[in-house]
N, C-alpha and C positions, 0 to 999 in steps of 0.2 A: 409849171412846177419849182416848186424847191429840191434842189441839194437834197435835204435830208430825206425826204419822202420816197424822193429818186432810190435813193441808197435804200432804202426801207423796202420796196419795193424788190428790188435787183437783189434782197438776200434773201424775201420772199422766196421769190422767184428758185434761186441755188437751193433752200431747203425742200421744196417742195422734190427739185430735180432728183435731189439726193433720197427724199426719201422713196422714189420710185426706184432708185436704183438698187435700194435693199431691198424693198419691194420684189425687184425682181430675179434679186441674188437668195432672195426666200429666206432670207436673216429676221426679215419682221411680215408676219400677214395681218394686213388686217380687211378683213373682208369686206366692209362695208366700201372702201373704196378700189376693191384690185380687177371694178368690172370697167373705173373710168381713170387706169392707170395712165392712157396714151393719151386722153382727153385732157387730164390734171397736165403733161408734160405737154401738152399744144400750149395749154393759158398759160404753161410757164416760161414759153416761149416769147407768148404775144406778152407779157410783161415788162420781157427784156426790151422788147422792142418800141412798146411803149415810151420806156426810161431811157431810150437811148437820142443821143440829141442832134 
């Protein structure tokens, strides 16, 4: 996996975590994904694990 791909996946996972935190603070409410908030955090963590060397 190239460094550019690794960097992009890391940024996506960070964006997912920030979105989940904002949803938890109830600043933004997205009804379609609010039920999957925990699984989004798990997916973001897995993406970070996959990109680690």
